[in-house]
All heavy atoms as a GROMACS GRO file, in nm:
protein
  589
    1GLY      N    1   0.076  -0.111  -0.006
    1GLY     CA    2  -0.005   0.003  -0.003
    1GLY      C    3   0.083   0.132   0.000
    1GLY      O    4   0.206   0.125  -0.049
    2MET      N    5   0.018   0.227   0.044
    2MET     CA    6   0.094   0.360   0.036
    2MET      C    7   0.219   0.360   0.138
    2MET      O    8   0.315   0.422   0.103
    2MET     CB    9  -0.008   0.464   0.095
    2MET     CG   10   0.046   0.602   0.058
    2MET     SD   11   0.063   0.627  -0.114
    2MET     CE   12   0.113   0.797  -0.124
    3ALA      N   13   0.203   0.283   0.241
    3ALA     CA   14   0.333   0.290   0.333
    3ALA      C   15   0.449   0.227   0.270
    3ALA      O   16   0.559   0.269   0.291
    3ALA     CB   17   0.294   0.215   0.463
    4GLY      N   18   0.427   0.120   0.193
    4GLY     CA   19   0.540   0.062   0.110
    4GLY      C   20   0.596   0.151   0.016
    4GLY      O   21   0.715   0.147   0.000
    5LEU      N   22   0.511   0.230  -0.052
    5LEU     CA   23   0.560   0.334  -0.141
    5LEU      C   24   0.637   0.446  -0.067
    5LEU      O   25   0.740   0.493  -0.113
    5LEU     CB   26   0.437   0.395  -0.217
    5LEU     CG   27   0.476   0.505  -0.308
    5LEU    CD1   28   0.572   0.448  -0.422
    5LEU    CD2   29   0.353   0.572  -0.368
    6ASP      N   30   0.587   0.475   0.063
    6ASP     CA   31   0.663   0.579   0.132
    6ASP      C   32   0.802   0.524   0.172
    6ASP      O   33   0.895   0.605   0.166
    6ASP     CB   34   0.579   0.606   0.260
    6ASP     CG   35   0.462   0.685   0.242
    6ASP    OD1   36   0.442   0.738   0.132
    6ASP    OD2   37   0.364   0.682   0.327
    7TYR      N   38   0.809   0.399   0.209
    7TYR     CA   39   0.947   0.333   0.246
    7TYR      C   40   1.026   0.328   0.112
    7TYR      O   41   1.148   0.349   0.137
    7TYR     CB   42   0.931   0.204   0.312
    7TYR     CG   43   0.912   0.222   0.457
    7TYR    CD1   44   0.791   0.220   0.527
    7TYR    CD2   45   1.021   0.239   0.542
    7TYR    CE1   46   0.784   0.241   0.672
    7TYR    CE2   47   1.026   0.261   0.671
    7TYR     CZ   48   0.902   0.260   0.736
    7TYR     OH   49   0.901   0.280   0.870
    8ALA      N   50   0.966   0.302   0.004
    8ALA     CA   51   1.049   0.304  -0.124
    8ALA      C   52   1.108   0.444  -0.143
    8ALA      O   53   1.225   0.463  -0.186
    8ALA     CB   54   0.955   0.255  -0.244
    9LEU      N   55   1.027   0.548  -0.134
    9LEU     CA   56   1.078   0.679  -0.150
    9LEU      C   57   1.187   0.714  -0.053
    9LEU      O   58   1.284   0.777  -0.084
    9LEU     CB   59   0.957   0.776  -0.141
    9LEU     CG   60   0.993   0.923  -0.165
    9LEU    CD1   61   1.064   0.947  -0.308
    9LEU    CD2   62   0.874   1.014  -0.154
   10PHE      N   63   1.157   0.682   0.071
   10PHE     CA   64   1.264   0.706   0.175
   10PHE      C   65   1.394   0.639   0.146
   10PHE      O   66   1.502   0.691   0.151
   10PHE     CB   67   1.202   0.660   0.315
   10PHE     CG   68   1.302   0.637   0.414
   10PHE    CD1   69   1.377   0.733   0.460
   10PHE    CD2   70   1.328   0.506   0.466
   10PHE    CE1   71   1.485   0.705   0.560
   10PHE    CE2   72   1.425   0.474   0.571
   10PHE     CZ   73   1.504   0.591   0.612
   11GLY      N   74   1.383   0.507   0.113
   11GLY     CA   75   1.507   0.426   0.075
   11GLY      C   76   1.587   0.496  -0.042
   11GLY      O   77   1.693   0.507  -0.039
   12PHE      N   78   1.504   0.536  -0.139
   12PHE     CA   79   1.564   0.593  -0.254
   12PHE      C   80   1.640   0.731  -0.225
   12PHE      O   81   1.756   0.753  -0.258
   12PHE     CB   82   1.463   0.626  -0.359
   12PHE     CG   83   1.513   0.716  -0.483
   12PHE    CD1   84   1.580   0.647  -0.583
   12PHE    CD2   85   1.496   0.844  -0.486
   12PHE    CE1   86   1.638   0.725  -0.681
   12PHE    CE2   87   1.543   0.921  -0.596
   12PHE     CZ   88   1.617   0.851  -0.696
   13LEU      N   89   1.571   0.816  -0.143
   13LEU     CA   90   1.628   0.941  -0.114
   13LEU      C   91   1.747   0.932  -0.016
   13LEU      O   92   1.845   0.997  -0.028
   13LEU     CB   93   1.515   1.028  -0.057
   13LEU     CG   94   1.400   1.076  -0.144
   13LEU    CD1   95   1.302   1.162  -0.058
   13LEU    CD2   96   1.457   1.162  -0.254
   14TRP      N   97   1.732   0.835   0.077
   14TRP     CA   98   1.843   0.809   0.161
   14TRP      C   99   1.970   0.762   0.099
   14TRP      O  100   2.077   0.817   0.129
   14TRP     CB  101   1.792   0.703   0.267
   14TRP     CG  102   1.881   0.664   0.384
   14TRP    CD1  103   1.987   0.734   0.434
   14TRP    CD2  104   1.871   0.552   0.452
   14TRP    NE1  105   2.044   0.675   0.541
   14TRP    CE2  106   1.978   0.555   0.551
   14TRP    CE3  107   1.792   0.431   0.458
   14TRP    CZ2  108   1.991   0.447   0.655
   14TRP    CZ3  109   1.816   0.337   0.555
   14TRP    CH2  110   1.919   0.336   0.644
   15ILE      N  111   1.964   0.662   0.018
   15ILE     CA  112   2.082   0.606  -0.056
   15ILE      C  113   2.131   0.711  -0.156
   15ILE      O  114   2.253   0.725  -0.170
   15ILE     CB  115   2.046   0.465  -0.098
   15ILE    CG1  116   2.013   0.371   0.010
   15ILE    CG2  117   2.162   0.420  -0.189
   15ILE    CD1  118   2.125   0.358   0.120
   16ARG      N  119   2.037   0.773  -0.231
   16ARG     CA  120   2.092   0.866  -0.331
   16ARG      C  121   2.160   0.980  -0.265
   16ARG      O  122   2.268   1.018  -0.319
   16ARG     CB  123   1.960   0.912  -0.402
   16ARG     CG  124   1.998   1.008  -0.525
   16ARG     CD  125   2.066   0.928  -0.635
   16ARG     NE  126   2.112   1.024  -0.726
   16ARG     CZ  127   2.055   1.043  -0.864
   16ARG    NH1  128   1.937   0.969  -0.885
   16ARG    NH2  129   2.105   1.121  -0.942
   17ALA      N  130   2.123   1.028  -0.157
   17ALA     CA  131   2.190   1.131  -0.085
   17ALA      C  132   2.329   1.079  -0.038
   17ALA      O  133   2.421   1.160  -0.031
   17ALA     CB  134   2.108   1.198   0.036
   18LYS      N  135   2.334   0.958   0.005
   18LYS     CA  136   2.453   0.900   0.062
   18LYS      C  137   2.552   0.884  -0.062
   18LYS      O  138   2.677   0.894  -0.037
   18LYS     CB  139   2.426   0.777   0.116
   18LYS     CG  140   2.364   0.773   0.260
   18LYS     CD  141   2.473   0.809   0.369
   18LYS     CE  142   2.402   0.799   0.492
   18LYS     NZ  143   2.491   0.864   0.596
   19CYS      N  144   2.510   0.827  -0.165
   19CYS     CA  145   2.586   0.798  -0.288
   19CYS      C  146   2.635   0.907  -0.383
   19CYS      O  147   2.728   0.900  -0.445
   19CYS     CB  148   2.546   0.693  -0.365
   19CYS     SG  149   2.519   0.524  -0.262
   20ASP      N  150   2.548   1.004  -0.390
   20ASP     CA  151   2.555   1.115  -0.481
   20ASP      C  152   2.582   1.251  -0.395
   20ASP      O  153   2.476   1.303  -0.353
   20ASP     CB  154   2.434   1.135  -0.568
   20ASP     CG  155   2.441   1.230  -0.676
   20ASP    OD1  156   2.546   1.302  -0.680
   20ASP    OD2  157   2.342   1.248  -0.749
   21PRO      N  158   2.709   1.299  -0.399
   21PRO     CA  159   2.726   1.418  -0.337
   21PRO      C  160   2.656   1.545  -0.398
   21PRO      O  161   2.635   1.647  -0.325
   21PRO     CB  162   2.882   1.450  -0.342
   21PRO     CG  163   2.920   1.349  -0.452
   21PRO     CD  164   2.817   1.243  -0.468
   22GLY      N  165   2.609   1.527  -0.520
   22GLY     CA  166   2.536   1.642  -0.579
   22GLY      C  167   2.391   1.626  -0.583
   22GLY      O  168   2.317   1.694  -0.655
   23ALA      N  169   2.342   1.537  -0.497
   23ALA     CA  170   2.188   1.505  -0.492
   23ALA      C  171   2.120   1.635  -0.444
   23ALA      O  172   2.174   1.706  -0.360
   23ALA     CB  173   2.166   1.388  -0.393
   24ALA      N  174   2.009   1.657  -0.501
   24ALA     CA  175   1.926   1.772  -0.462
   24ALA      C  176   1.839   1.753  -0.330
   24ALA      O  177   1.792   1.842  -0.281
   24ALA     CB  178   1.839   1.809  -0.582
   25TRP      N  179   1.835   1.626  -0.297
   25TRP     CA  180   1.749   1.586  -0.178
   25TRP      C  181   1.837   1.545  -0.058
   25TRP      O  182   1.936   1.497  -0.081
   25TRP     CB  183   1.653   1.489  -0.215
   25TRP     CG  184   1.584   1.509  -0.348
   25TRP    CD1  185   1.493   1.595  -0.364
   25TRP    CD2  186   1.622   1.435  -0.464
   25TRP    NE1  187   1.457   1.578  -0.496
   25TRP    CE2  188   1.517   1.478  -0.560
   25TRP    CE3  189   1.707   1.332  -0.496
   25TRP    CZ2  190   1.525   1.432  -0.692
   25TRP    CZ3  191   1.691   1.284  -0.637
   25TRP    CH2  192   1.617   1.342  -0.713
   26GLU      N  193   1.793   1.575   0.060
   26GLU     CA  194   1.853   1.526   0.175
   26GLU      C  195   1.755   1.490   0.280
   26GLU      O  196   1.647   1.569   0.301
   26GLU     CB  197   1.952   1.624   0.229
   26GLU     CG  198   2.041   1.571   0.348
   26GLU     CD  199   2.149   1.675   0.385
   26GLU    OE1  200   2.162   1.776   0.320
   26GLU    OE2  201   2.193   1.655   0.502
   27ILE      N  202   1.781   1.378   0.348
   27ILE     CA  203   1.681   1.347   0.464
   27ILE      C  204   1.764   1.373   0.592
   27ILE      O  205   1.870   1.323   0.608
   27ILE     CB  206   1.634   1.199   0.447
   27ILE    CG1  207   1.545   1.179   0.315
   27ILE    CG2  208   1.557   1.150   0.577
   27ILE    CD1  209   1.503   1.042   0.304
   28THR      N  210   1.704   1.433   0.683
   28THR     CA  211   1.765   1.453   0.817
   28THR      C  212   1.789   1.336   0.892
   28THR      O  213   1.707   1.235   0.879
   28THR     CB  214   1.679   1.560   0.889
   28THR    OG1  215   1.558   1.497   0.936
   28THR    CG2  216   1.649   1.688   0.831
   29PRO      N  217   1.894   1.331   0.972
   29PRO     CA  218   1.918   1.206   1.051
   29PRO      C  219   1.807   1.173   1.150
   29PRO      O  220   1.776   1.058   1.163
   29PRO     CB  221   2.048   1.239   1.137
   29PRO     CG  222   2.107   1.349   1.038
   29PRO     CD  223   2.005   1.427   0.983
   30ASN      N  224   1.739   1.272   1.196
   30ASN     CA  225   1.626   1.251   1.275
   30ASN      C  226   1.506   1.169   1.206
   30ASN      O  227   1.450   1.076   1.266
   30ASN     CB  228   1.573   1.378   1.343
   30ASN     CG  229   1.475   1.366   1.449
   30ASN    OD1  230   1.490   1.267   1.526
   30ASN    ND2  231   1.374   1.442   1.460
   31THR      N  232   1.483   1.212   1.088
   31THR     CA  233   1.382   1.145   1.006
   31THR      C  234   1.425   1.002   0.981
   31THR      O  235   1.346   0.909   0.986
   31THR     CB  236   1.355   1.214   0.871
   31THR    OG1  237   1.320   1.352   0.904
   31THR    CG2  238   1.254   1.154   0.793
   32ILE      N  239   1.547   0.988   0.946
   32ILE     CA  240   1.604   0.844   0.919
   32ILE      C  241   1.588   0.750   1.038
   32ILE      O  242   1.538   0.640   1.038
   32ILE     CB  243   1.748   0.850   0.878
   32ILE    CG1  244   1.766   0.922   0.739
   32ILE    CG2  245   1.814   0.704   0.868
   32ILE    CD1  246   1.906   0.957   0.704
   33HIS      N  247   1.620   0.808   1.161
   33HIS     CA  248   1.605   0.727   1.283
   33HIS      C  249   1.468   0.694   1.310
   33HIS      O  250   1.433   0.579   1.347
   33HIS     CB  251   1.672   0.807   1.400
   33HIS     CG  252   1.811   0.829   1.402
   33HIS    ND1  253   1.869   0.949   1.424
   33HIS    CD2  254   1.915   0.734   1.364
   33HIS    CE1  255   2.011   0.934   1.412
   33HIS    NE2  256   2.036   0.806   1.366
   34TRP      N  257   1.370   0.785   1.294
   34TRP     CA  258   1.231   0.764   1.325
   34TRP      C  259   1.174   0.662   1.228
   34TRP      O  260   1.095   0.572   1.277
   34TRP     CB  261   1.156   0.886   1.330
   34TRP     CG  262   1.149   0.952   1.450
   34TRP    CD1  263   1.209   1.070   1.478
   34TRP    CD2  264   1.086   0.917   1.574
   34TRP    NE1  265   1.196   1.101   1.600
   34TRP    CE2  266   1.118   1.011   1.659
   34TRP    CE3  267   1.013   0.803   1.612
   34TRP    CZ2  268   1.073   0.996   1.802
   34TRP    CZ3  269   0.968   0.792   1.743
   34TRP    CH2  270   1.004   0.890   1.836
   35LEU      N  271   1.211   0.661   1.096
   35LEU     CA  272   1.153   0.565   1.002
   35LEU      C  273   1.212   0.431   1.028
   35LEU      O  274   1.133   0.331   1.021
   35LEU     CB  275   1.186   0.616   0.865
   35LEU     CG  276   1.086   0.720   0.811
   35LEU    CD1  277   1.145   0.789   0.688
   35LEU    CD2  278   0.947   0.673   0.788
   36ILE      N  279   1.340   0.420   1.071
   36ILE     CA  280   1.392   0.289   1.088
   36ILE      C  281   1.336   0.229   1.221
   36ILE      O  282   1.300   0.105   1.223
   36ILE     CB  283   1.556   0.296   1.096
   36ILE    CG1  284   1.612   0.346   0.968
   36ILE    CG2  285   1.606   0.170   1.151
   36ILE    CD1  286   1.580   0.240   0.856
   37VAL      N  287   1.321   0.315   1.329
   37VAL     CA  288   1.264   0.269   1.451
   37VAL      C  289   1.124   0.223   1.426
   37VAL      O  290   1.082   0.129   1.473
   37VAL     CB  291   1.267   0.382   1.556
   37VAL    CG1  292   1.173   0.350   1.680
   37VAL    CG2  293   1.406   0.413   1.602
   38TRP      N  294   1.039   0.300   1.350
   38TRP     CA  295   0.903   0.255   1.320
   38TRP      C  296   0.899   0.122   1.245
   38TRP      O  297   0.814   0.045   1.269
   38TRP     CB  298   0.832   0.363   1.239
   38TRP     CG  299   0.688   0.344   1.224
   38TRP    CD1  300   0.623   0.320   1.105
   38TRP    CD2  301   0.584   0.356   1.318
   38TRP    NE1  302   0.498   0.290   1.130
   38TRP    CE2  303   0.468   0.316   1.264
   38TRP    CE3  304   0.591   0.381   1.456
   38TRP    CZ2  305   0.345   0.310   1.332
   38TRP    CZ3  306   0.464   0.385   1.527
   38TRP    CH2  307   0.341   0.345   1.460
   39PHE      N  308   0.985   0.103   1.145
   39PHE     CA  309   1.001  -0.012   1.079
   39PHE      C  310   1.026  -0.134   1.177
   39PHE      O  311   0.969  -0.237   1.161
   39PHE     CB  312   1.110  -0.003   0.974
   39PHE     CG  313   1.135  -0.130   0.884
   39PHE    CD1  314   1.034  -0.157   0.790
   39PHE    CD2  315   1.240  -0.208   0.904
   39PHE    CE1  316   1.043  -0.273   0.714
   39PHE    CE2  317   1.255  -0.328   0.829
   39PHE     CZ  318   1.159  -0.353   0.736
   40VAL      N  319   1.126  -0.109   1.262
   40VAL     CA  320   1.163  -0.220   1.356
   40VAL      C  321   1.047  -0.255   1.449
   40VAL      O  322   1.010  -0.365   1.487
   40VAL     CB  323   1.292  -0.189   1.439
   40VAL    CG1  324   1.324  -0.281   1.544
   40VAL    CG2  325   1.410  -0.185   1.328
   41VAL      N  326   0.979  -0.147   1.500
   41VAL     CA  327   0.867  -0.169   1.583
   41VAL      C  328   0.761  -0.256   1.518
   41VAL      O  329   0.695  -0.349   1.580
   41VAL     CB  330   0.809  -0.024   1.634
   41VAL    CG1  331   0.664  -0.046   1.694
   41VAL    CG2  332   0.891   0.038   1.717
   42GLY      N  333   0.739  -0.225   1.391
   42GLY     CA  334   0.637  -0.307   1.326
   42GLY      C  335   0.691  -0.447   1.292
   42GLY      O  336   0.615  -0.546   1.303
   43LEU      N  337   0.818  -0.462   1.272
   43LEU     CA  338   0.878  -0.585   1.237
   43LEU      C  339   0.873  -0.686   1.356
   43LEU      O  340   0.855  -0.808   1.342
   43LEU     CB  341   1.022  -0.570   1.186
   43LEU     CG  342   1.089  -0.676   1.120
   43LEU    CD1  343   1.022  -0.725   0.986
   43LEU    CD2  344   1.234  -0.641   1.091
   44VAL      N  345   0.906  -0.636   1.472
   44VAL     CA  346   0.904  -0.727   1.594
   44VAL      C  347   0.773  -0.752   1.650
   44VAL      O  348   0.755  -0.828   1.743
   44VAL     CB  349   1.006  -0.669   1.700
   44VAL    CG1  350   1.142  -0.655   1.653
   44VAL    CG2  351   0.952  -0.542   1.760
   45GLY      N  352   0.664  -0.688   1.601
   45GLY     CA  353   0.531  -0.719   1.638
   45GLY      C  354   0.478  -0.641   1.753
   45GLY      O  355   0.371  -0.683   1.810
   46LEU      N  356   0.544  -0.529   1.787
   46LEU     CA  357   0.476  -0.448   1.891
   46LEU      C  358   0.352  -0.373   1.850
   46LEU      O  359   0.266  -0.357   1.935
   46LEU     CB  360   0.575  -0.338   1.938
   46LEU     CG  361   0.700  -0.382   1.993
   46LEU    CD1  362   0.809  -0.273   2.027
   46LEU    CD2  363   0.678  -0.453   2.133
   47ILE      N  364   0.334  -0.365   1.721
   47ILE     CA  365   0.205  -0.311   1.660
   47ILE      C  366   0.147  -0.424   1.575
   47ILE      O  367   0.218  -0.469   1.478
   47ILE     CB  368   0.231  -0.189   1.582
   47ILE    CG1  369   0.287  -0.082   1.670
   47ILE    CG2  370   0.100  -0.147   1.520
   47ILE    CD1  371   0.320   0.051   1.599
   48PRO      N  372   0.034  -0.476   1.600
   48PRO     CA  373  -0.007  -0.597   1.527
   48PRO      C  374  -0.061  -0.554   1.388
   48PRO      O  375  -0.095  -0.435   1.359
   48PRO     CB  376  -0.130  -0.641   1.607
   48PRO     CG  377  -0.169  -0.535   1.694
   48PRO     CD  378  -0.052  -0.445   1.715
   49ASN      N  379  -0.071  -0.647   1.303
   49ASN     CA  380  -0.123  -0.630   1.164
   49ASN      C  381  -0.057  -0.519   1.084
   49ASN      O  382  -0.120  -0.436   1.021
   49ASN     CB  383  -0.278  -0.597   1.174
   49ASN     CG  384  -0.356  -0.707   1.244
   49ASN    OD1  385  -0.335  -0.822   1.230
   49ASN    ND2  386  -0.454  -0.666   1.335
   50VAL      N  387   0.071  -0.522   1.079
   50VAL     CA  388   0.158  -0.438   0.997
   50VAL      C  389   0.200  -0.512   0.876
   50VAL      O  390   0.251  -0.628   0.883
   50VAL     CB  391   0.272  -0.381   1.080
   50VAL    CG1  392   0.351  -0.297   0.996
   50VAL    CG2  393   0.216  -0.297   1.203
   51ALA      N  394   0.198  -0.456   0.767
   51ALA     CA  395   0.234  -0.522   0.634
   51ALA      C  396   0.384  -0.513   0.637
   51ALA      O  397   0.451  -0.430   0.551
   51ALA     CB  398   0.171  -0.463   0.522
   52ASN      N  399   0.461  -0.586   0.708
   52ASN     CA  400   0.606  -0.580   0.714
   52ASN      C  401   0.676  -0.616   0.579
   52ASN      O  402   0.779  -0.559   0.540
   52ASN     CB  403   0.663  -0.672   0.833
   52ASN     CG  404   0.616  -0.639   0.957
   52ASN    OD1  405   0.628  -0.521   0.993
   52ASN    ND2  406   0.571  -0.730   1.043
   53VAL      N  407   0.617  -0.707   0.510
   53VAL     CA  408   0.670  -0.750   0.386
   53VAL      C  409   0.663  -0.626   0.282
   53VAL      O  410   0.767  -0.600   0.215
   53VAL     CB  411   0.600  -0.877   0.318
   53VAL    CG1  412   0.649  -0.909   0.182
   53VAL    CG2  413   0.630  -0.996   0.414
   54CYS      N  414   0.556  -0.567   0.276
   54CYS     CA  415   0.540  -0.450   0.190
   54CYS      C  416   0.635  -0.337   0.224
   54CYS      O  417   0.699  -0.275   0.138
   54CYS     CB  418   0.401  -0.386   0.192
   54CYS     SG  419   0.281  -0.510   0.127
   55HIS      N  420   0.652  -0.319   0.359
   55HIS     CA  421   0.743  -0.213   0.396
   55HIS      C  422   0.883  -0.248   0.371
   55HIS      O  423   0.965  -0.161   0.316
   55HIS     CB  424   0.730  -0.179   0.553
   55HIS     CG  425   0.597  -0.128   0.590
   55HIS    ND1  426   0.558  -0.151   0.722
   55HIS    CD2  427   0.508  -0.051   0.538
   55HIS    CE1  428   0.431  -0.094   0.731
   55HIS    NE2  429   0.400  -0.040   0.610
   56GLY      N  430   0.923  -0.372   0.385
   56GLY     CA  431   1.060  -0.416   0.368
   56GLY      C  432   1.094  -0.421   0.215
   56GLY      O  433   1.205  -0.376   0.181
   57VAL      N  434   0.997  -0.461   0.136
   57VAL     CA  435   1.028  -0.467  -0.013
   57VAL      C  436   1.040  -0.326  -0.068
   57VAL      O  437   1.113  -0.294  -0.146
   57VAL     CB  438   0.918  -0.554  -0.081
   57VAL    CG1  439   0.920  -0.534  -0.235
   57VAL    CG2  440   0.919  -0.693  -0.043
   58GLY      N  441   0.932  -0.242  -0.012
   58GLY     CA  442   0.953  -0.105  -0.056
   58GLY      C  443   1.077  -0.039  -0.029
   58GLY      O  444   1.144   0.031  -0.112
   59LEU      N  445   1.125  -0.055   0.100
   59LEU     CA  446   1.259  -0.003   0.146
   59LEU      C  447   1.373  -0.060   0.058
   59LEU      O  448   1.457   0.018   0.017
   59LEU     CB  449   1.279  -0.029   0.291
   59LEU     CG  450   1.406   0.024   0.358
   59LEU    CD1  451   1.408   0.175   0.347
   59LEU    CD2  452   1.418  -0.014   0.505
   60ALA      N  453   1.377  -0.178   0.046
   60ALA     CA  454   1.480  -0.248  -0.036
   60ALA      C  455   1.490  -0.210  -0.183
   60ALA      O  456   1.589  -0.166  -0.236
   60ALA     CB  457   1.474  -0.405  -0.031
   61ALA      N  458   1.366  -0.192  -0.238
   61ALA     CA  459   1.348  -0.150  -0.376
   61ALA      C  460   1.400  -0.004  -0.388
   61ALA      O  461   1.469   0.031  -0.486
   61ALA     CB  462   1.213  -0.171  -0.430
   62GLY      N  463   1.365   0.077  -0.302
   62GLY     CA  464   1.399   0.218  -0.309
   62GLY      C  465   1.544   0.242  -0.282
   62GLY      O  466   1.610   0.309  -0.352
   63MET      N  467   1.605   0.162  -0.187
   63MET     CA  468   1.744   0.166  -0.168
   63MET      C  469   1.825   0.124  -0.290
   63MET      O  470   1.919   0.186  -0.336
   63MET     CB  471   1.791   0.088  -0.046
   63MET     CG  472   1.736   0.153   0.078
   63MET     SD  473   1.771   0.035   0.218
   63MET     CE  474   1.929   0.074   0.254
   64ALA      N  475   1.779   0.016  -0.351
   64ALA     CA  476   1.848  -0.046  -0.469
   64ALA      C  477   1.836   0.057  -0.584
   64ALA      O  478   1.935   0.085  -0.648
   64ALA     CB  479   1.786  -0.172  -0.512
   65TRP      N  480   1.724   0.120  -0.600
   65TRP     CA  481   1.700   0.207  -0.718
   65TRP      C  482   1.783   0.343  -0.691
   65TRP      O  483   1.853   0.395  -0.782
   65TRP     CB  484   1.560   0.257  -0.735
   65TRP     CG  485   1.549   0.335  -0.871
   65TRP    CD1  486   1.515   0.464  -0.872
   65TRP    CD2  487   1.591   0.288  -1.002
   65TRP    NE1  488   1.522   0.516  -0.999
   65TRP    CE2  489   1.566   0.404  -1.085
   65TRP    CE3  490   1.634   0.183  -1.055
   65TRP    CZ2  491   1.594   0.406  -1.216
   65TRP    CZ3  492   1.655   0.183  -1.199
   65TRP    CH2  493   1.634   0.298  -1.274
   66GLY      N  494   1.800   0.378  -0.565
   66GLY     CA  495   1.893   0.503  -0.531
   66GLY      C  496   2.032   0.468  -0.581
   66GLY      O  497   2.098   0.554  -0.626
   67PHE      N  498   2.070   0.342  -0.533
   67PHE     CA  499   2.207   0.311  -0.569
   67PHE      C  500   2.235   0.303  -0.724
   67PHE      O  501   2.333   0.354  -0.778
   67PHE     CB  502   2.249   0.175  -0.503
   67PHE     CG  503   2.386   0.139  -0.524
   67PHE    CD1  504   2.493   0.189  -0.456
   67PHE    CD2  505   2.412   0.031  -0.615
   67PHE    CE1  506   2.625   0.146  -0.479
   67PHE    CE2  507   2.542  -0.017  -0.637
   67PHE     CZ  508   2.652   0.046  -0.567
   68VAL      N  509   2.139   0.228  -0.784
   68VAL     CA  510   2.162   0.206  -0.928
   68VAL      C  511   2.150   0.338  -1.007
   68VAL      O  512   2.228   0.364  -1.099
   68VAL     CB  513   2.051   0.104  -0.976
   68VAL    CG1  514   2.045   0.108  -1.131
   68VAL    CG2  515   2.078  -0.037  -0.927
   69SER      N  516   2.048   0.422  -0.969
   69SER     CA  517   2.042   0.554  -1.038
   69SER      C  518   2.161   0.642  -1.018
   69SER      O  519   2.200   0.707  -1.111
   69SER     CB  520   1.914   0.631  -0.992
   69SER     OG  521   1.922   0.665  -0.872
   70THR      N  522   2.221   0.635  -0.919
   70THR     CA  523   2.350   0.704  -0.892
   70THR      C  524   2.461   0.654  -0.987
   70THR      O  525   2.520   0.734  -1.047
   70THR     CB  526   2.389   0.706  -0.738
   70THR    OG1  527   2.289   0.746  -0.656
   70THR    CG2  528   2.526   0.788  -0.713
   71LYS      N  529   2.472   0.525  -0.985
   71LYS     CA  530   2.574   0.461  -1.074
   71LYS      C  531   2.549   0.490  -1.219
   71LYS      O  532   2.643   0.520  -1.298
   71LYS     CB  533   2.575   0.313  -1.047
   71LYS     CG  534   2.623   0.272  -0.900
   71LYS     CD  535   2.761   0.339  -0.869
   71LYS     CE  536   2.799   0.318  -0.724
   71LYS     NZ  537   2.905   0.398  -0.678
   72LEU      N  538   2.423   0.484  -1.259
   72LEU     CA  539   2.386   0.521  -1.389
   72LEU      C  540   2.421   0.670  -1.434
   72LEU      O  541   2.458   0.699  -1.542
   72LEU     CB  542   2.237   0.496  -1.429
   72LEU     CG  543   2.201   0.343  -1.431
   72LEU    CD1  544   2.045   0.328  -1.444
   72LEU    CD2  545   2.267   0.274  -1.551
   73ARG      N  546   2.396   0.751  -1.337
   73ARG     CA  547   2.427   0.899  -1.358
   73ARG      C  548   2.567   0.925  -1.390
   73ARG      O  549   2.607   1.001  -1.469
   73ARG     CB  550   2.364   0.976  -1.248
   73ARG     CG  551   2.407   1.124  -1.256
   73ARG     CD  552   2.353   1.212  -1.156
   73ARG     NE  553   2.386   1.339  -1.175
   73ARG     CZ  554   2.412   1.438  -1.078
   73ARG    NH1  555   2.401   1.400  -0.951
   73ARG    NH2  556   2.440   1.550  -1.107
   74TYR      N  557   2.655   0.862  -1.293
   74TYR     CA  558   2.798   0.886  -1.312
   74TYR      C  559   2.865   0.807  -1.413
   74TYR      O  560   2.982   0.827  -1.448
   74TYR     CB  561   2.855   0.864  -1.171
   74TYR     CG  562   2.825   0.983  -1.092
   74TYR    CD1  563   2.736   0.978  -0.981
   74TYR    CD2  564   2.878   1.122  -1.106
   74TYR    CE1  565   2.700   1.090  -0.909
   74TYR    CE2  566   2.840   1.222  -1.032
   74TYR     CZ  567   2.758   1.206  -0.931
   74TYR     OH  568   2.718   1.312  -0.845
   75SER      N  569   2.802   0.697  -1.459
   75SER     CA  570   2.861   0.608  -1.571
   75SER      C  571   2.854   0.675  -1.706
   75SER      O  572   2.926   0.639  -1.797
   75SER     CB  573   2.804   0.475  -1.565
   75SER     OG  574   2.669   0.480  -1.612
   76ARG      N  575   2.762   0.757  -1.714
   76ARG     CA  576   2.742   0.834  -1.847
   76ARG      C  577   2.843   0.943  -1.870
   76ARG      O  578   2.847   1.003  -1.973
   76ARG     CB  579   2.604   0.882  -1.858
   76ARG     CG  580   2.509   0.770  -1.861
   76ARG     CD  581   2.358   0.830  -1.887
   76ARG     NE  582   2.270   0.745  -1.812
   76ARG     CZ  583   2.142   0.790  -1.791
   76ARG    NH1  584   2.109   0.892  -1.839
   76ARG    NH2  585   2.072   0.702  -1.727
   77GLY      N  586   2.907   0.976  -1.761
   77GLY     CA  587   3.009   1.096  -1.770
   77GLY      C  588   2.956   1.218  -1.759
   77GLY      O  589   2.973   1.316  -1.772
   0.00000   0.00000   0.00000
């Protein structure tokens, strides 16, 4: 759902900012900590009925695309 998309966007922006010094976006460390804590809280079951797979897949896909898009940008010269 929408939360999986949110985590995908978060992962993309997070990794893109880490890998690309010229990235136009940046996520504050406080935001990163809260999103990771919220992910772990859902993952360990403190909050029931959370779509952990969707959040995890979204985060992983966003992080992967952030990394790949950075490499593609710099491989073209």
